[in-house]
LOFI-385315 format. One record per residue: residue number from 1; residue in one letter; chain; x negated, y negated, z negated of N, C-alpha, C, O, CB in turn. Coordinates in Angstrom, 2 decimals. Last residue first. Glycine has a CB too. Layout:
BEGIN
SITE     i   aa   ch      n_c1      n_c2      n_c3     ca_c1     ca_c2     ca_c3      c_c1      c_c2      c_c3      o_c1      o_c2      o_c3     cb_c1     cb_c2     cb_c3
SITE   NUM    A    A         X         Y         Z         X         Y         Z         X         Y         Z         X         Y         Z         X         Y         Z
...
This chain:
BEGIN
SITE     i   aa   ch      n_c1      n_c2      n_c3     ca_c1     ca_c2     ca_c3      c_c1      c_c2      c_c3      o_c1      o_c2      o_c3     cb_c1     cb_c2     cb_c3
SITE   151    I    A     -9.36     52.10    -22.61    -10.43     52.55    -23.50     -9.89     53.66    -24.39    -10.62     54.20    -25.23    -10.99     51.38    -24.37
SITE   150    I    A     -8.77     51.12    -19.34     -8.25     51.84    -20.50     -9.42     52.38    -21.31    -10.33     53.02    -20.79     -7.30     53.00    -20.06
SITE   149    F    A     -9.55     49.99    -17.02     -9.64     49.16    -18.20     -9.16     49.87    -19.45     -9.14     49.27    -20.53     -8.85     47.90    -18.00
SITE   148    D    A    -11.28     50.87    -14.37    -10.37     51.51    -15.32    -10.55     50.78    -16.63    -11.58     50.92    -17.29    -10.65     53.06    -15.48
SITE   147    L    A    -12.03     50.40    -10.97    -11.87     49.84    -12.32    -10.89     50.65    -13.14     -9.83     51.06    -12.67    -11.41     48.38    -12.25
SITE   146    N    A    -13.67     51.24     -8.68    -12.71     52.07     -9.39    -12.57     51.60    -10.81    -12.95     52.30    -11.75    -13.13     53.54     -9.35
SITE   145    P    A    -15.52     49.30     -7.85    -14.33     49.55     -7.05    -13.27     50.40     -7.75    -12.08     50.28     -7.44    -14.73     50.21     -5.77
SITE   144    R    A    -17.15     46.96     -9.27    -16.68     48.27     -9.71    -15.39     48.60     -8.97    -14.31     48.23     -9.41    -16.45     48.31    -11.25
SITE   143    G    A    -17.74     44.71     -7.78    -18.78     45.37     -8.56    -18.41     46.78     -8.99    -19.26     47.67     -9.05    -19.09     44.56     -9.77
SITE   142    E    A    -15.48     43.75     -6.60    -16.59     44.14     -5.73    -17.66     44.91     -6.48    -18.41     45.68     -5.88    -17.20     42.91     -5.09
SITE   141    S    A    -12.18     44.51     -7.35    -13.48     44.17     -7.89    -14.56     44.64     -6.93    -14.55     45.80     -6.50    -13.68     44.79     -9.30
SITE   140    E    A     -9.13     43.12     -6.17    -10.16     44.14     -6.09    -11.47     43.63     -6.66    -11.82     42.47     -6.48    -10.36     44.60     -4.65
SITE   139    V    A     -6.14     42.44     -7.74     -7.40     41.84     -7.30     -8.47     42.92     -7.32     -8.70     43.57     -8.34     -7.81     40.62     -8.21
SITE   138    G    A     -3.66     43.24     -8.68     -4.21     43.89     -7.50     -5.47     43.26     -6.96     -5.84     43.53     -5.81     -3.19     43.91     -6.44
SITE   137    A    A     -2.66     42.43    -11.04     -2.27     41.63     -9.87     -2.84     42.21     -8.57     -2.53     41.72     -7.48     -2.75     40.18    -10.04
SITE   136    R    A     -3.97     44.09    -12.80     -2.54     44.32    -12.57     -2.05     43.57    -11.34     -1.12     44.02    -10.66     -1.72     43.89    -13.81
SITE   135    N    A     -6.50     42.84    -12.66     -6.34     44.23    -12.24     -4.87     44.52    -11.92     -4.57     45.13    -10.89     -6.86     45.18    -13.33
SITE   134    A    A     -5.90     40.36    -13.77     -6.40     40.44    -12.39     -6.22     41.84    -11.84     -5.84     42.01    -10.68     -7.88     40.03    -12.34
SITE   133    K    A     -5.19     41.16    -16.35     -4.19     40.51    -15.49     -4.62     40.59    -14.03     -3.79     40.85    -13.15     -4.00     39.03    -15.91
SITE   132    L    A     -7.67     42.11    -17.21     -6.53     43.03    -17.14     -5.44     42.46    -16.24     -4.83     43.19    -15.46     -5.97     43.31    -18.55
SITE   131    C    A     -9.09     39.71    -17.18     -9.51     40.81    -16.31     -8.37     41.82    -16.13     -8.13     42.32    -15.03    -10.76     41.52    -16.88
SITE   130    L    A     -7.75     38.35    -19.20     -7.66     37.84    -17.84     -8.10     38.89    -16.83     -7.55     38.96    -15.73     -8.52     36.58    -17.69
SITE   129    E    A     -8.49     39.91    -21.39     -7.08     39.81    -21.03     -6.91     39.32    -19.60     -6.05     39.80    -18.86     -6.35     38.86    -22.00
SITE   128    D    A    -11.27     39.41    -21.36    -10.76     40.76    -21.15     -9.29     40.74    -20.73     -8.90     41.46    -19.81    -10.93     41.60    -22.42
SITE   127    I    A    -11.39     36.78    -22.09    -11.76     37.12    -20.72    -11.28     38.53    -20.39    -10.91     38.81    -19.25    -13.29     37.00    -20.52
SITE   126    T    A     -8.55     35.99    -24.18     -9.91     36.48    -23.94    -10.14     36.73    -22.45     -9.20     36.85    -21.67    -10.16     37.78    -24.73
SITE   125    T    A     -6.79     33.62    -25.87     -6.88     34.30    -24.57     -8.32     34.69    -24.31     -9.21     33.84    -24.23     -6.34     33.40    -23.43
SITE   124    D    A     -6.82     32.10    -28.10     -6.21     33.43    -28.22     -6.31     34.25    -26.93     -5.96     35.43    -26.91     -4.76     33.31    -28.62
SITE   123    D    A     -7.80     29.72    -27.22     -8.62     30.49    -28.16     -8.10     31.92    -28.34     -8.85     32.82    -28.70     -8.68     29.79    -29.51
SITE   122    L    A     -5.61     28.86    -25.75     -6.83     29.22    -25.04     -7.78     30.03    -25.92     -8.47     30.92    -25.43     -7.55     27.95    -24.53
SITE   121    R    A     -3.88     28.32    -27.90     -3.52     29.34    -26.91     -4.75     29.80    -26.13     -4.92     30.99    -25.88     -2.45     28.80    -25.94
SITE   120    A    A     -5.31     26.28    -29.11     -5.01     27.50    -29.87     -4.66     28.63    -28.92     -5.09     29.77    -29.11     -3.86     27.25    -30.88
SITE   119    M    A     -5.25     24.36    -27.09     -6.53     24.98    -27.44     -6.32     26.26    -28.26     -7.08     27.22    -28.11     -7.40     23.99    -28.23
SITE   118    A    A     -2.49     23.72    -27.16     -3.09     24.28    -25.95     -4.41     24.98    -26.27     -4.66     26.08    -25.76     -3.32     23.17    -24.91
SITE   117    A    A     -2.31     22.67    -29.74     -1.52     23.85    -29.38     -2.10     24.52    -28.14     -2.19     25.75    -28.07     -0.05     23.47    -29.14
SITE   116    E    A     -4.03     20.47    -29.51     -4.33     21.53    -30.47     -3.58     22.81    -30.14     -4.13     23.90    -30.24     -4.00     21.07    -31.89
SITE   115    R    A     -2.59     18.97    -27.60     -3.93     19.47    -27.28     -4.32     20.61    -28.22     -4.89     21.61    -27.77     -4.96     18.33    -27.37
SITE   114    L    A     -0.29     18.40    -29.07     -0.19     19.18    -27.83     -1.55     19.78    -27.46     -1.64     20.94    -27.05      0.33     18.31    -26.68
SITE   113    E    A     -1.40     16.84    -31.11     -0.69     18.09    -31.42     -0.61     19.00    -30.20     -0.85     20.20    -30.28      0.74     17.79    -31.94
SITE   112    A    A     -2.36     14.69    -29.60     -3.31     15.51    -30.35     -2.67     16.85    -30.71     -3.33     17.89    -30.63     -3.77     14.78    -31.63
SITE   111    W    A      0.02     13.59    -28.69     -0.92     14.15    -27.72     -1.93     15.07    -28.41     -2.31     16.10    -27.87     -1.65     13.02    -26.96
SITE   110    L    A      1.03     12.72    -31.15      1.77     13.70    -30.36      0.84     14.39    -29.37      0.85     15.62    -29.24      2.94     13.03    -29.60
SITE   109    P    A     -0.95     10.82    -31.87     -0.75     12.02    -32.69      0.03     13.12    -31.95     -0.27     14.30    -32.10     -0.02     11.66    -33.98
SITE   108    R    A     -0.51      8.97    -29.68     -1.77      9.72    -29.81     -1.65     10.92    -30.73     -2.19     11.98    -30.41     -2.88      8.80    -30.32
SITE   107    V    A      2.15      8.00    -30.25      1.83      8.70    -29.01      0.56      9.53    -29.15      0.56     10.70    -28.76      1.68      7.71    -27.87
SITE   106    V    A      2.01      6.96    -33.01      3.05      7.87    -32.52      2.58      8.69    -31.31      2.60      9.92    -31.35      4.30      7.08    -32.15
SITE   105    K    A     -0.10      5.29    -33.69      0.59      6.03    -34.76      1.60      7.05    -34.27      2.01      7.92    -35.03      1.27      5.06    -35.64
SITE   104    I    A     -1.13      4.18    -31.30     -2.03      4.77    -32.29     -1.31      5.68    -33.27     -1.83      6.73    -33.64     -2.74      3.66    -33.05
SITE   103    G    A      1.20      3.32    -29.92      0.22      4.20    -29.29     -0.63      4.93    -30.31     -0.84      6.14    -30.20     -0.66      3.40    -28.37
SITE   102    L    A      2.43      1.69    -31.82      3.14      2.85    -31.26      2.16      3.83    -30.64      2.30      5.05    -30.82      4.17      2.39    -30.22
SITE   101    D    A      0.43     -0.23    -32.23      0.84      0.64    -33.34      1.56      1.88    -32.81      1.33      2.99    -33.30      1.75     -0.11    -34.32
SITE   100    S    A     -1.89     -0.35    -29.42     -0.70     -0.77    -30.16     -0.41      0.20    -31.30     -0.93      1.32    -31.32      0.52     -0.86    -29.22
SITE    99    G    A     -5.51     -0.41    -29.67     -4.24     -0.15    -29.03     -3.09     -0.60    -29.90     -3.29     -1.16    -30.98     -4.10      1.32    -28.69
SITE    98    E    A     -8.44      1.26    -30.84     -7.81      0.09    -30.26     -6.50      0.50    -29.59     -6.38      1.58    -29.02     -8.75     -0.59    -29.24
SITE    97    T    A     -9.67      3.51    -31.64     -8.92      2.78    -32.68     -8.25      1.53    -32.13     -7.56      0.82    -32.86     -9.84      2.40    -33.82
SITE    96    D    A     -9.82      6.68    -30.17     -9.99      5.24    -29.97     -9.11      4.49    -30.96     -7.93      4.81    -31.10     -9.64      4.84    -28.50
SITE    95    E    A     -9.27      9.31    -30.23     -9.96      8.78    -31.40    -10.24      7.28    -31.27    -10.83      6.69    -32.17    -11.26      9.52    -31.62
SITE    94    L    A     -8.18      9.86    -27.81     -7.32     10.03    -28.98     -7.96      9.45    -30.24     -7.26      9.13    -31.20     -7.01     11.50    -29.20
SITE    93    L    A    -10.16      9.72    -25.96     -9.31      8.54    -26.11     -8.41      8.65    -27.34     -7.93      7.63    -27.84     -8.46      8.35    -24.87
SITE    92    D    A    -13.25     10.82    -26.13    -11.94     11.22    -26.57    -11.09      9.99    -26.85    -11.29      9.30    -27.85    -12.03     12.12    -27.82
SITE    91    E    A    -15.45     11.12    -23.40    -14.97     10.33    -24.53    -13.55     10.76    -24.86    -12.74     11.04    -23.97    -15.02      8.80    -24.22
SITE    90    A    A    -17.42     13.92    -22.60    -16.21     13.14    -22.33    -15.76     12.40    -23.58    -15.70     12.97    -24.67    -15.08     14.05    -21.81
SITE    89    G    A    -19.75     15.38    -22.34    -19.75     14.19    -23.17    -18.54     13.30    -22.93    -18.63     12.08    -23.04    -21.00     13.41    -22.94
SITE    88    D    A    -20.12     17.72    -21.06    -19.81     16.58    -20.21    -19.82     15.28    -21.00    -19.88     14.20    -20.42    -18.47     16.77    -19.54
SITE    87    A    A    -20.40     19.46    -23.14    -21.59     19.16    -22.35    -21.37     17.94    -21.46    -22.31     17.23    -21.13    -21.99     20.37    -21.51
SITE    86    G    A    -17.76     19.65    -24.02    -18.78     19.07    -24.89    -20.02     18.67    -24.13    -20.64     17.65    -24.44    -19.15     20.05    -25.97
SITE    85    A    A    -16.58     20.94    -21.83    -16.11     19.60    -22.23    -17.14     18.91    -23.11    -17.36     17.71    -22.97    -14.75     19.70    -22.96
SITE    84    I    A    -18.01     23.38    -21.88    -18.09     22.49    -20.72    -17.65     21.08    -21.08    -18.30     20.11    -20.67    -17.23     23.04    -19.57
SITE    83    V    A    -17.39     24.40    -24.46    -18.77     24.30    -23.98    -18.87     23.28    -22.86    -19.74     22.40    -22.89    -19.29     25.67    -23.51
SITE    82    R    A    -14.57     24.40    -24.53    -15.34     23.56    -25.46    -16.78     23.36    -24.99    -17.32     22.26    -25.12    -15.34     24.18    -26.86
SITE    81    V    A    -13.99     26.29    -22.52    -13.52     24.91    -22.40    -14.33     23.99    -23.29    -14.74     22.91    -22.86    -12.02     24.82    -22.75
SITE    80    I    A    -15.09     28.60    -23.67    -15.63     28.09    -22.40    -15.24     26.61    -22.23    -16.07     25.79    -21.85    -15.10     28.93    -21.21
SITE    79    E    A    -13.40     28.88    -25.89    -14.85     28.71    -26.08    -15.49     28.12    -24.83    -16.34     27.23    -24.92    -15.51     30.07    -26.43
SITE    78    G    A    -10.94     29.33    -24.67    -11.15     28.13    -25.48    -12.62     27.84    -25.69    -13.04     26.68    -25.68    -10.47     28.28    -26.81
SITE    77    V    A    -11.27     31.84    -23.61    -11.19     30.73    -22.69    -11.43     29.42    -23.44    -12.06     28.50    -22.90     -9.81     30.72    -21.98
SITE    76    T    A    -13.64     33.86    -25.42    -12.31     33.27    -25.21    -12.40     32.12    -24.21    -13.45     31.51    -24.01    -11.71     32.78    -26.54
SITE    75    I    A    -15.15     36.93    -25.76    -15.31     35.61    -25.15    -13.91     35.06    -24.89    -13.10     35.70    -24.22    -16.16     35.67    -23.82
SITE    74    R    A    -14.75     39.50    -26.53    -15.28     38.58    -27.55    -15.56     37.17    -27.00    -16.14     36.33    -27.69    -16.56     39.16    -28.15
SITE    73    R    A    -14.15     40.99    -24.40    -13.07     40.80    -25.38    -13.49     39.85    -26.50    -12.67     39.45    -27.32    -12.65     42.15    -25.97
SITE    72    R    A    -16.55     41.22    -23.09    -15.57     40.25    -22.59    -14.40     40.05    -23.53    -13.72     39.02    -23.46    -15.06     40.69    -21.24
SITE    71    E    A    -19.46     41.31    -25.12    -18.27     41.97    -24.57    -17.23     40.94    -24.17    -17.06     39.91    -24.83    -17.68     42.95    -25.60
SITE    70    R    A    -21.99     38.93    -24.10    -21.36     39.85    -25.06    -20.11     40.43    -24.41    -19.76     40.07    -23.29    -21.01     39.12    -26.41
SITE    69    A    A    -22.92     37.65    -21.91    -23.84     37.75    -23.05    -23.29     38.68    -24.13    -24.04     39.17    -24.97    -24.10     36.36    -23.64
SITE    68    L    A    -22.46     38.90    -18.63    -21.87     38.40    -19.86    -22.87     38.59    -20.99    -23.58     39.60    -21.03    -20.53     39.10    -20.18
SITE    67    R    A    -24.87     37.92    -16.18    -24.11     38.94    -16.90    -23.45     38.25    -18.08    -23.84     37.15    -18.48    -25.03     40.13    -17.37
SITE    66    Y    A    -26.11     36.78    -13.04    -25.54     36.52    -14.36    -24.76     37.73    -14.86    -24.09     38.44    -14.11    -24.64     35.29    -14.33
SITE    65    G    A    -29.13     37.35    -11.36    -27.81     36.73    -11.34    -27.37     36.50    -12.77    -28.15     36.07    -13.62    -26.78     37.61    -10.58
SITE    64    G    A    -31.46     39.19     -9.28    -30.97     38.54    -10.49    -29.60     37.94    -10.30    -29.00     38.01     -9.23    -31.93     37.48    -10.94
SITE    63    K    A    -32.93     40.36     -7.43    -31.59     40.94     -7.64    -30.97     40.36     -8.91    -30.08     40.96     -9.52    -31.67     42.48     -7.74
SITE    62    P    A    -35.25     38.84     -7.64    -34.53     38.89     -6.36    -33.13     39.49     -6.49    -32.23     39.12     -5.73    -35.32     39.71     -5.36
SITE    61    G    A    -35.13     37.09    -10.87    -35.64     38.04     -9.89    -34.78     38.09     -8.65    -33.71     37.47     -8.60    -35.74     39.42    -10.48
SITE    60    R    A    -33.39     36.92    -14.05    -34.27     36.42    -12.99    -34.66     37.52    -12.03    -34.53     38.71    -12.32    -35.53     35.80    -13.60
SITE    59    V    A    -30.28     36.46    -15.36    -31.26     37.51    -15.05    -32.08     37.02    -13.87    -31.53     36.74    -12.80    -30.55     38.90    -14.74
SITE    58    G    A    -28.67     34.78    -17.98    -29.26     34.69    -16.66    -30.32     35.76    -16.49    -31.16     35.96    -17.37    -29.86     33.29    -16.42
SITE    57    V    A    -25.73     35.46    -19.62    -27.17     35.67    -19.65    -27.65     35.58    -18.21    -27.09     36.23    -17.32    -27.56     37.06    -20.31
SITE    56    L    A    -23.05     33.55    -21.11    -23.65     34.32    -20.02    -25.14     34.48    -20.29    -25.73     33.75    -21.08    -23.42     33.62    -18.66
SITE    55    I    A    -22.77     32.52    -23.59    -21.59     33.17    -23.01    -22.06     34.04    -21.85    -21.54     35.14    -21.64    -20.55     32.11    -22.52
SITE    54    D    A    -24.72     30.95    -24.85    -24.67     32.40    -25.07    -23.35     33.04    -24.67    -22.87     33.97    -25.32    -24.94     32.69    -26.52
SITE    53    A    A    -25.02     28.38    -24.06    -24.02     28.62    -25.11    -23.87     30.10    -25.43    -22.99     30.48    -26.20    -22.69     28.05    -24.69
SITE    52    K    A    -26.78     28.56    -21.95    -27.24     27.90    -23.19    -26.30     28.19    -24.36    -26.73     28.24    -25.51    -27.35     26.39    -22.98
SITE    51    V    A    -25.02     29.70    -20.09    -26.18     30.46    -20.55    -26.67     29.89    -21.88    -26.96     30.63    -22.82    -27.32     30.45    -19.49
SITE    50    L    A    -23.27     27.58    -19.69    -22.74     28.82    -20.26    -23.86     29.74    -20.75    -23.68     30.47    -21.72    -21.88     29.56    -19.23
SITE    49    Q    A    -24.97     25.75    -18.49    -24.35     25.41    -19.77    -23.82     26.66    -20.46    -23.91     26.79    -21.69    -23.22     24.39    -19.56
SITE    48    Q    A    -25.52     27.16    -16.11    -26.61     26.86    -17.05    -26.06     26.51    -18.43    -26.63     26.92    -19.45    -27.46     25.70    -16.51
SITE    47    L    A    -22.95     27.21    -14.95    -23.61     28.46    -15.32    -24.73     28.22    -16.33    -24.88     28.98    -17.28    -24.17     29.16    -14.07
SITE    46    A    A    -22.50     24.46    -14.47    -21.65     25.20    -15.42    -22.34     26.49    -15.88    -22.30     26.82    -17.06    -20.28     25.52    -14.78
SITE    45    Q    A    -24.46     23.95    -12.53    -24.44     23.20    -13.80    -23.66     23.99    -14.85    -24.11     24.15    -15.99    -23.82     21.80    -13.60
SITE    44    E    A    -23.67     25.73    -10.49    -24.98     25.87    -11.12    -25.05     25.15    -12.46    -25.62     25.66    -13.42    -26.07     25.34    -10.19
SITE    43    L    A    -21.02     24.76     -9.86    -21.27     26.10    -10.36    -22.59     26.21    -11.10    -22.64     26.72    -12.21    -21.23     27.09     -9.23
SITE    42    Y    A    -21.29     22.21     -8.83    -20.52     22.42    -10.06    -20.91     23.75    -10.70    -21.10     23.85    -11.92    -19.01     22.39     -9.77
SITE    41    R    A    -22.86     22.82     -6.60    -23.32     21.80     -7.55    -22.58     21.92     -8.87    -23.18     21.75     -9.93    -23.13     20.39     -6.96
SITE    40    R    A    -21.39     24.72     -5.12    -22.61     25.13     -5.85    -23.06     24.11     -6.88    -23.58     24.48     -7.92    -23.74     25.38     -4.87
SITE    39    P    A    -17.86     24.84     -5.43    -19.06     24.16     -4.90    -20.28     24.48     -5.77    -20.20     24.49     -7.00    -18.83     22.63     -4.83
SITE    38    I    A    -16.15     27.85     -5.24    -16.63     26.82     -6.16    -17.87     26.16     -5.54    -18.81     26.85     -5.17    -16.97     27.42     -7.56
SITE    37    G    A    -14.88     29.99     -4.06    -14.89     28.71     -3.36    -15.33     27.55     -4.24    -14.93     26.41     -4.02    -13.52     28.43     -2.81
SITE    36    Q    A    -14.92     32.54     -5.07    -14.07     31.55     -5.75    -14.00     30.21     -5.02    -13.13     29.39     -5.33    -14.58     31.33     -7.14
SITE    35    R    A    -16.61     34.05     -3.37    -15.30     34.57     -3.80    -14.37     33.48     -4.31    -13.17     33.50     -4.02    -15.49     35.61     -4.88
SITE    34    R    A    -18.86     32.35     -2.95    -18.12     32.94     -1.82    -16.72     33.36     -2.24    -15.75     33.06     -1.54    -18.89     34.15     -1.26
SITE    33    T    A    -19.67     31.78     -5.58    -19.30     30.70     -4.67    -18.45     31.23     -3.51    -17.44     30.63     -3.15    -20.56     30.00     -4.13
SITE    32    I    A    -20.31     34.37     -6.41    -19.25     33.63     -7.10    -18.75     32.51     -6.20    -17.54     32.32     -6.06    -19.76     33.06     -8.46
SITE    31    D    A    -22.42     34.86     -4.68    -21.23     35.68     -4.58    -20.04     35.02     -5.28    -18.91     35.11     -4.81    -21.48     37.07     -5.18
SITE    30    R    A    -24.29     33.01     -5.56    -23.77     32.87     -4.19    -22.52     33.72     -3.98    -21.65     33.35     -3.19    -24.84     33.27     -3.17
SITE    29    S    A    -24.89     33.97     -8.10    -24.10     32.74     -7.98    -23.55     32.56     -6.56    -22.46     32.02     -6.38    -24.95     31.53     -8.36
SITE    28    Q    A    -24.46     37.48     -8.63    -25.23     36.36     -8.11    -24.32     35.16     -7.89    -23.15     35.30     -7.55    -25.94     36.74     -6.81
SITE    27    V    A    -24.22     39.55    -11.37    -23.44     38.85    -10.35    -24.23     37.62     -9.92    -24.62     36.80    -10.75    -22.02     38.46    -10.89
SITE    26    P    A    -26.45     42.37    -11.83    -25.86     41.08    -12.23    -25.12     40.45    -11.06    -25.36     40.78     -9.90    -26.96     40.10    -12.75
SITE    25    Q    A    -25.48     45.78    -11.15    -26.34     44.62    -10.92    -25.66     43.36    -11.45    -24.44     43.29    -11.51    -26.67     44.47     -9.40
SITE    24    A    A    -23.44     47.47    -11.78    -24.77     47.82    -12.26    -25.73     46.64    -12.13    -26.68     46.51    -12.90    -25.31     49.02    -11.50
SITE    23    G    A    -21.14     44.86    -11.92    -21.35     46.30    -11.85    -22.69     46.62    -12.45    -23.04     46.11    -13.52    -21.26     46.82    -10.39
SITE    22    M    A    -18.79     42.34    -12.18    -20.10     42.84    -12.60    -20.11     44.37    -12.51    -19.20     45.05    -12.98    -20.43     42.37    -14.04
SITE    21    H    A    -16.33     41.26    -11.67    -17.06     41.83    -10.53    -18.42     42.42    -10.92    -19.12     42.95    -10.06    -17.26     40.78     -9.48
SITE    20    Y    A    -15.32     40.33    -14.10    -14.50     41.20    -13.27    -15.29     41.91    -12.18    -14.96     43.04    -11.81    -13.40     40.40    -12.64
SITE    19    A    A    -17.29     38.69    -15.23    -16.71     39.80    -16.00    -16.02     40.81    -15.10    -16.13     42.02    -15.31    -15.72     39.27    -17.04
SITE    18    V    A    -17.70     36.84    -13.16    -18.81     37.68    -13.64    -18.26     38.90    -14.37    -18.71     40.02    -14.14    -19.75     36.86    -14.59
SITE    17    D    A    -15.11     35.74    -13.02    -15.70     36.41    -11.86    -16.83     37.33    -12.29    -16.90     38.47    -11.84    -16.20     35.39    -10.84
SITE    16    L    A    -14.92     34.55    -15.54    -14.00     35.63    -15.18    -14.54     36.42    -14.00    -14.44     37.64    -13.97    -12.61     35.07    -14.86
SITE    15    V    A    -16.91     32.62    -15.23    -17.05     33.65    -16.27    -16.15     34.83    -15.95    -16.56     35.99    -16.09    -16.72     33.07    -17.67
SITE    14    A    A    -15.74     31.15    -13.08    -17.05     31.77    -12.94    -17.25     32.88    -13.98    -17.73     33.96    -13.64    -18.16     30.72    -13.07
SITE    13    E    A    -13.32     30.20    -14.14    -13.30     31.11    -13.00    -14.63     31.85    -12.85    -14.65     33.03    -12.52    -12.97     30.35    -11.72
SITE    12    I    A    -14.40     28.51    -16.10    -13.53     29.62    -16.50    -13.50     30.66    -15.37    -13.64     31.86    -15.63    -12.09     29.12    -16.83
SITE    11    A    A    -15.75     26.70    -14.41    -16.50     27.49    -15.40    -15.69     28.70    -15.86    -16.23     29.80    -15.99    -16.89     26.61    -16.61
SITE    10    Y    A    -13.65     25.55    -13.00    -14.64     26.34    -12.28    -15.44     27.22    -13.24    -15.76     28.37    -12.92    -15.59     25.43    -11.50
SITE     9    L    A    -12.41     24.17    -15.10    -11.69     25.25    -14.40    -12.66     26.15    -13.65    -12.51     27.37    -13.66    -10.64     24.66    -13.43
SITE     8    T    A    -14.48     22.36    -15.65    -14.04     23.31    -16.67    -13.29     24.47    -16.03    -13.52     25.62    -16.39    -13.15     22.61    -17.71
SITE     7    K    A    -14.63     20.95    -13.25    -15.81     21.66    -13.72    -15.42     22.71    -14.77    -15.96     23.82    -14.77    -16.85     20.67    -14.30
SITE     6    K    A    -12.17     19.73    -13.16    -12.49     20.75    -12.16    -13.65     21.60    -12.65    -13.66     22.82    -12.49    -12.83     20.10    -10.80
SITE     5    S    A    -10.82     19.41    -16.51    -11.62     18.93    -15.38    -11.84     20.08    -14.40    -11.73     21.25    -14.76    -12.99     18.34    -15.86
SITE     4    L    A     -7.43     19.83    -17.40     -8.81     20.25    -17.53     -9.56     19.71    -16.32     -8.99     19.58    -15.24     -8.94     21.83    -17.64
SITE     3    R    A     -4.80     17.98    -18.86     -5.58     18.38    -17.69     -6.96     18.83    -18.11     -7.57     18.30    -19.03     -5.67     17.24    -16.70
SITE     2    L    A     -1.48     17.57    -19.72     -2.81     17.94    -20.21     -3.59     18.47    -19.02     -3.09     19.31    -18.27     -2.73     19.00    -21.38
SITE     1    M    A      0.50     14.96    -18.71      0.05     16.31    -18.39     -1.33     16.52    -18.98     -2.24     15.71    -18.76      0.04     16.55    -16.85
C-alpha cells in the first residue's frame, strides 16, 4: 500500500482548510486544529514548511493566521506532498542498492512506477478542485458562508 505520513495528510488538510475557510481575515491555526482535529505539534511544523515553500503566507498580529500564497487553482496536492516529504528527509528505499536481484530489478521498479502514477495524479489535483468537492459534499465554510465557486 502506498502510504502518506500523517504529517503529509495533515498538511494537505491544512492547506485545504485555509483555502476553503478563508474569508476577509486569515485563517488561524487554532481554527484549523478545531475543525480538522490536527495536533498542534504537527500543524505548526507543517504550516511553517508550507510558508517557506510559498504555498501559504503567514500573517502576524492578533488577527493573524494563514492565507494562500497564490490562487488555489495554482496549488497542487503533489506540490504539498513534495514539500512535506522533502522536509522530513525521508530515506527513499527505492534507491537502496542493497537487496536481492528480484527486489532490486523487479519489485522496486514496480513500486517506483506506482509511486510515479500516484504523484502524477496528485500533481493533477488542485486545491481548487478539492474545494469544489467540499462544496458539493455540503461542507460549510466558516469564512465565507455564501460560497459561490462559479467564475
